[in-house]
C-alpha positions as CSV (number, residue, x, y, z in Angstrom):
1,M,-61.4,-6.3,-19.4
2,S,-61.9,-2.8,-21.3
3,G,-58.8,-0.6,-20.1
4,Q,-55.1,-0.4,-21.3
5,T,-53.2,-3.0,-23.0
6,R,-48.9,-2.3,-23.6
7,A,-48.0,-2.0,-27.6
8,V,-45.0,-1.4,-30.2
9,I,-45.7,2.4,-31.0
10,I,-43.9,4.1,-33.6
11,H,-43.9,8.0,-33.0
12,S,-41.3,9.0,-35.7
13,A,-38.5,7.5,-37.4
14,H,-35.9,5.7,-34.7
15,D,-38.9,6.7,-31.8
16,L,-40.2,3.5,-31.1
17,R,-41.8,3.0,-27.5
18,V,-43.4,0.2,-25.4
19,G,-46.7,2.5,-24.5
20,E,-50.2,2.1,-23.3
21,V,-53.3,2.1,-25.6
22,P,-57.3,1.5,-25.2
23,L,-58.6,-1.4,-25.2
24,L,-62.5,-2.4,-25.1
25,D,-64.6,-5.4,-24.5
26,P,-65.7,-7.0,-28.0
27,G,-69.1,-5.9,-29.4
28,P,-71.3,-7.8,-31.3
29,G,-69.6,-10.0,-34.0
30,E,-66.6,-9.2,-32.5
31,V,-63.5,-10.9,-30.6
32,A,-60.7,-10.5,-28.0
33,V,-57.2,-11.8,-28.5
34,T,-54.6,-12.1,-26.5
35,V,-51.6,-11.9,-29.1
36,T,-48.3,-14.6,-28.4
37,R,-46.2,-13.9,-31.4
38,G,-45.8,-10.6,-33.9
39,G,-43.9,-10.6,-37.4
40,I,-41.8,-7.6,-37.7
41,C,-42.4,-7.0,-41.8
42,G,-40.5,-4.8,-44.3
43,S,-42.9,-2.0,-43.9
44,D,-42.7,-2.3,-40.1
45,L,-38.9,-1.4,-40.7
46,H,-39.7,1.4,-43.2
47,Y,-42.0,3.1,-40.4
48,F,-38.9,2.2,-38.0
49,H,-36.0,3.6,-40.3
50,D,-37.9,6.5,-42.2
51,G,-40.7,7.6,-40.8
52,G,-42.4,6.0,-43.4
53,F,-42.6,4.8,-47.5
54,G,-42.9,6.6,-50.5
55,T,-45.5,8.8,-49.9
56,V,-47.0,7.6,-46.9
57,R,-45.8,9.1,-43.9
58,L,-46.5,9.4,-40.4
59,K,-48.5,12.0,-38.8
60,E,-49.7,11.1,-35.1
61,P,-48.1,7.7,-33.0
62,M,-49.2,4.5,-34.5
63,V,-49.3,0.9,-33.2
64,L,-47.0,-1.5,-35.6
65,G,-47.6,-4.9,-36.9
66,H,-50.0,-6.7,-39.2
67,E,-48.5,-10.3,-39.0
68,I,-49.7,-11.6,-35.9
69,A,-51.1,-14.7,-33.8
70,G,-52.8,-15.6,-30.6
71,T,-55.4,-17.1,-28.5
72,V,-59.0,-15.7,-27.8
73,T,-59.9,-14.7,-24.5
74,A,-63.4,-13.3,-24.8
75,I,-66.1,-13.3,-27.9
76,G,-69.1,-10.7,-28.2
77,S,-73.0,-12.0,-29.1
78,G,-73.2,-13.2,-32.8
79,V,-70.3,-15.3,-33.1
80,T,-69.9,-18.8,-33.4
81,T,-66.7,-19.3,-35.6
82,V,-64.2,-19.1,-32.2
83,Q,-64.5,-19.9,-28.8
84,P,-62.0,-18.5,-26.2
85,G,-59.2,-20.4,-26.2
86,D,-59.4,-21.0,-29.5
87,R,-55.8,-20.5,-31.2
88,V,-56.0,-17.7,-34.2
89,A,-54.1,-16.0,-37.2
90,V,-55.6,-12.1,-37.2
91,N,-56.4,-11.5,-40.9
92,P,-55.1,-7.7,-40.6
93,S,-57.7,-6.8,-43.6
94,L,-60.9,-4.6,-43.2
95,P,-62.6,-4.2,-46.0
96,C,-65.4,-2.2,-45.8
97,G,-67.9,-4.5,-47.9
98,N,-69.7,-1.8,-49.7
99,C,-67.9,0.2,-52.2
100,R,-67.8,-0.9,-56.1
101,Y,-64.5,-2.9,-55.6
102,C,-66.3,-5.1,-52.7
103,N,-69.4,-5.2,-54.4
104,A,-67.5,-6.6,-57.3
105,G,-65.8,-9.2,-55.5
106,L,-62.4,-7.6,-55.3
107,Q,-62.3,-6.6,-52.1
108,I,-58.3,-6.4,-52.2
109,H,-59.2,-3.3,-54.0
110,C,-61.3,-1.6,-51.4
111,L,-61.8,1.8,-51.4
112,S,-61.8,2.3,-47.5
113,M,-59.9,-0.5,-46.5
114,R,-58.6,-0.8,-42.9
115,F,-55.3,-2.4,-42.8
116,Y,-53.4,-2.8,-39.2
117,G,-50.2,-0.6,-39.1
118,S,-50.9,1.3,-41.7
119,A,-50.2,5.4,-42.3
120,M,-52.1,5.6,-45.4
121,R,-54.9,6.8,-43.7
122,F,-55.5,9.4,-41.3
123,P,-56.4,8.8,-38.7
124,H,-54.0,5.7,-39.4
125,V,-55.0,2.0,-38.3
126,Q,-53.2,1.4,-35.1
127,G,-51.4,-2.5,-35.6
128,G,-51.8,-5.6,-34.1
129,F,-48.1,-5.5,-32.0
130,R,-50.3,-5.3,-28.7
131,E,-50.8,-7.6,-25.9
132,R,-54.5,-7.2,-26.7
133,L,-56.7,-6.6,-29.5
134,V,-59.6,-6.6,-30.6
135,C,-61.1,-7.4,-33.9
136,T,-64.1,-8.8,-36.2
137,A,-64.8,-12.6,-35.6
138,E,-64.1,-13.0,-39.6
139,Q,-60.4,-11.8,-38.6
140,A,-59.7,-14.4,-36.3
141,V,-58.8,-17.4,-38.1
142,A,-59.3,-20.8,-36.2
143,T,-55.4,-22.1,-36.6
144,G,-56.1,-25.5,-34.6
145,N,-54.8,-25.9,-31.1
146,T,-52.0,-27.6,-32.6
147,T,-50.5,-25.0,-34.6
148,P,-47.4,-23.4,-33.2
149,P,-48.1,-19.5,-32.9
150,E,-45.1,-18.5,-34.4
151,L,-46.0,-20.7,-37.5
152,A,-49.3,-19.3,-37.4
153,A,-47.8,-15.5,-37.3
154,F,-46.6,-16.3,-41.0
155,A,-50.3,-16.7,-42.5
156,E,-50.2,-13.0,-43.5
157,P,-46.7,-13.0,-45.3
158,L,-47.6,-16.8,-46.9
159,A,-50.8,-15.0,-48.2
160,V,-49.2,-12.2,-50.0
161,C,-47.2,-15.0,-51.9
162,L,-50.1,-17.3,-52.5
163,H,-52.3,-14.5,-54.2
164,A,-49.1,-13.5,-56.2
165,I,-48.7,-17.5,-57.3
166,R,-52.4,-17.3,-58.1
167,R,-51.5,-14.0,-60.3
168,A,-48.7,-16.2,-62.1
169,G,-51.1,-18.9,-63.4
170,P,-51.1,-23.0,-62.7
171,L,-47.1,-23.7,-62.2
172,A,-47.1,-27.3,-62.7
173,G,-44.1,-28.8,-64.2
174,M,-43.1,-24.6,-64.8
175,R,-39.5,-23.0,-64.4
176,V,-39.7,-20.0,-62.0
177,L,-37.2,-17.4,-61.4
178,V,-37.3,-15.8,-58.1
179,T,-35.7,-12.2,-57.7
180,G,-35.1,-11.5,-54.2
181,C,-35.0,-13.6,-50.9
182,G,-35.9,-12.0,-48.2
183,P,-39.0,-13.4,-46.1
184,I,-41.5,-12.8,-48.9
185,G,-39.4,-14.4,-52.1
186,A,-38.5,-17.4,-49.8
187,L,-41.8,-17.5,-49.0
188,T,-42.7,-17.3,-52.8
189,V,-40.3,-20.2,-53.3
190,L,-42.3,-22.4,-51.0
191,A,-45.4,-21.6,-52.2
192,A,-44.3,-22.0,-55.7
193,R,-42.9,-25.8,-55.1
194,H,-45.8,-26.1,-53.3
195,A,-47.7,-24.9,-57.0
196,G,-45.8,-27.7,-58.4
197,A,-43.0,-25.7,-60.3
198,R,-40.6,-28.3,-61.6
199,E,-37.1,-25.4,-61.1
200,I,-36.3,-22.8,-59.1
201,V,-34.0,-20.6,-59.1
202,V,-33.3,-17.6,-56.9
203,T,-31.3,-14.6,-57.4
204,D,-30.4,-12.2,-54.2
205,V,-27.4,-9.9,-53.1
206,A,-26.8,-11.5,-49.3
207,A,-25.1,-14.9,-49.4
208,P,-27.1,-15.8,-46.2
209,A,-30.6,-15.0,-47.7
210,L,-29.6,-17.3,-50.5
211,G,-28.1,-19.9,-48.2
212,I,-31.9,-19.8,-46.9
213,A,-33.6,-20.5,-50.5
214,I,-31.7,-23.6,-50.9
215,K,-32.1,-24.8,-47.8
216,I,-36.0,-24.7,-48.4
217,G,-36.0,-26.0,-51.5
218,A,-34.5,-23.8,-54.3
219,D,-32.8,-25.5,-57.3
220,A,-29.7,-22.9,-57.8
221,A,-29.5,-19.7,-56.3
222,Y,-27.2,-16.5,-57.6
223,N,-25.4,-13.2,-55.9
224,T,-25.9,-11.1,-58.3
225,K,-24.1,-8.6,-56.2
226,D,-21.1,-10.8,-56.3
227,A,-21.9,-11.6,-60.1
228,P,-23.2,-9.0,-61.9
229,D,-23.5,-11.5,-65.2
230,S,-25.0,-14.8,-63.6
231,L,-28.1,-14.8,-64.9
232,D,-26.3,-14.1,-68.7
233,S,-26.5,-18.2,-69.6
234,F,-30.8,-17.9,-68.9
235,K,-31.5,-15.2,-71.3
236,L,-30.0,-17.1,-74.5
237,D,-32.4,-18.0,-77.2
238,K,-34.8,-15.4,-76.0
239,G,-34.9,-16.2,-72.3
240,Y,-35.6,-19.8,-70.2
241,F,-38.0,-19.1,-67.7
242,D,-41.6,-19.5,-67.7
243,I,-42.6,-17.4,-64.9
244,G,-41.0,-14.8,-62.9
245,F,-41.9,-13.4,-59.4
246,E,-39.8,-10.1,-58.9
247,A,-39.5,-9.6,-54.9
248,S,-37.1,-7.3,-54.3
249,G,-38.5,-4.0,-56.0
250,N,-35.1,-3.3,-57.5
251,G,-35.5,-2.1,-61.2
252,R,-32.2,-3.9,-62.3
253,A,-33.8,-7.3,-60.9
254,L,-36.8,-6.5,-63.0
255,V,-35.1,-5.7,-66.6
256,D,-33.2,-9.4,-65.4
257,A,-36.1,-11.0,-65.3
258,I,-37.5,-9.7,-68.4
259,G,-34.2,-11.0,-70.2
260,C,-34.4,-14.3,-68.5
261,V,-38.6,-15.3,-69.2
262,A,-39.0,-16.4,-72.3
263,P,-41.6,-15.4,-75.0
264,R,-45.1,-15.6,-73.7
265,G,-44.1,-15.6,-69.9
266,R,-45.7,-14.1,-67.0
267,I,-43.7,-11.6,-64.3
268,V,-45.1,-10.8,-61.3
269,Q,-44.2,-7.8,-59.4
270,I,-44.3,-8.5,-55.6
271,G,-41.5,-6.1,-54.4
272,M,-42.6,-2.4,-54.6
273,G,-40.2,0.6,-55.0
274,G,-39.7,3.6,-57.0
275,E,-39.8,4.4,-60.5
276,V,-37.6,2.0,-62.9
277,A,-36.9,2.0,-66.1
278,V,-38.5,-0.9,-68.0
279,P,-37.0,-2.1,-71.5
280,L,-40.1,-1.8,-73.4
281,N,-38.7,-3.4,-76.9
282,L,-38.1,-6.6,-74.6
283,V,-41.2,-6.4,-73.0
284,A,-43.4,-5.8,-76.8
285,S,-41.0,-8.2,-78.7
286,K,-41.3,-10.8,-76.4
287,E,-44.7,-10.7,-75.5
288,I,-44.0,-10.7,-72.0
289,E,-47.2,-10.0,-69.5
290,L,-46.3,-8.0,-66.5
291,A,-48.6,-8.4,-63.7
292,G,-49.0,-6.8,-60.6
293,T,-49.9,-8.4,-57.1
294,F,-51.1,-6.2,-54.1
295,R,-52.0,-8.2,-50.4
296,F,-54.5,-10.8,-50.4
297,F,-58.1,-11.4,-49.6
298,E,-59.5,-15.2,-49.7
299,E,-56.1,-16.4,-49.4
300,F,-55.7,-15.7,-45.5
301,N,-57.7,-18.4,-44.9
302,W,-56.0,-20.5,-47.8
303,A,-52.0,-19.9,-45.9
304,V,-53.7,-20.7,-42.3
305,E,-54.7,-24.1,-43.6
306,L,-51.5,-25.2,-45.3
307,L,-49.7,-23.7,-42.3
308,A,-51.8,-25.8,-40.0
309,S,-51.5,-29.1,-42.0
310,R,-47.8,-27.9,-42.1
311,A,-48.1,-28.6,-46.3
312,I,-45.5,-25.5,-46.2
313,D,-43.1,-25.2,-44.0
314,V,-41.9,-21.7,-42.8
315,A,-40.2,-23.0,-39.6
316,P,-36.5,-22.5,-41.7
317,L,-37.1,-18.8,-42.2
318,L,-37.6,-17.8,-38.4
319,S,-34.3,-16.4,-37.2
320,A,-35.3,-15.4,-33.7
321,T,-38.0,-14.5,-31.6
322,I,-37.6,-11.5,-28.9
323,P,-39.8,-10.1,-26.3
324,F,-41.8,-6.8,-27.4
325,T,-41.0,-4.7,-24.2
326,N,-37.4,-5.2,-25.9
327,A,-38.5,-4.0,-29.7
328,R,-35.7,-1.8,-30.6
329,S,-33.4,-4.8,-30.3
330,A,-36.1,-6.9,-32.0
331,F,-36.4,-3.8,-35.0
332,E,-32.5,-4.3,-35.6
333,L,-32.0,-7.2,-35.8
334,A,-35.0,-7.5,-38.3
335,S,-32.8,-5.0,-40.6
336,D,-29.5,-7.4,-40.3
337,R,-30.1,-9.4,-43.4
338,S,-26.9,-10.5,-42.2
339,Q,-28.4,-12.4,-39.2
340,S,-31.7,-12.9,-40.4
341,M,-34.6,-13.7,-42.2
342,K,-37.8,-13.2,-40.4
343,V,-37.7,-11.6,-36.1
344,Q,-40.9,-11.9,-34.4
345,L,-41.8,-10.7,-31.0
346,T,-43.3,-12.7,-28.3
347,F,-46.0,-11.5,-25.7
348,D,-46.9,-14.2,-24.0
């Protein structure tokens, strides 16, 4: 099976090509996967439009993609968790298992993390937007053969949101605010409802995203671009919400969340952006907890279980599927929030 396989490769900003990359046979403890679906993520779009994000810059061509699902086609020696023919979601995280954080059970903060489609290391970690790949057996998580690959490919972003939910603490009976209703914000709505939130209010600056949020179970949605003061009523009497999830990475949204969360509430910062001004007087006087959240670890397997059982229905978030050979059109559509929530590439 070793040889070449076609992949979606970013060379620099707006220079996205389909080319060939090497493919090896699976070694001991490894599996070969034929990729069938790959979801385009916000970080993929940053590489496409800007050649990176923040201080992370492309220094060499890189295969994009980390939201992937496929079918096992071969296994190496010692693999017992999956067999050829099994459908799998591929976990893009590969911690080293040896650093002080891995040894402390904090693999999410591994000092030598290898994450698919990431230019944070050099050489870069090549991604999963390819027809075939080889990964460790631990990364190939069986979804059951009745789980459609387009749903299984949501395992990675759903895992991000499940980790954020855990960072928030118990949500049963809680009033929840979600600022930002892109794919991560929308999945946070689904995860929060699954966790027992009794009321979920969302904000965004794009009407289509707010419409989807209502469709999947949000109780109310506010367009803070058209109505900048729409959250003011929630700021009365020191705030209304128990928990806030900030999923936009926008400083104004964080300030709004701080104003809307009641004393001793918690805000979980999911969205990533630049430096922002924080009203420390409100954080201190309301005794608000501001918690960060980053990626996931064990939540990936949990996400697969929830998707396989249909306990969380992500189907309304899928806007389009486009062949990977037409990747540029797919990336352009994924960049248009007026037309898309989640765009996936097809490899079959």
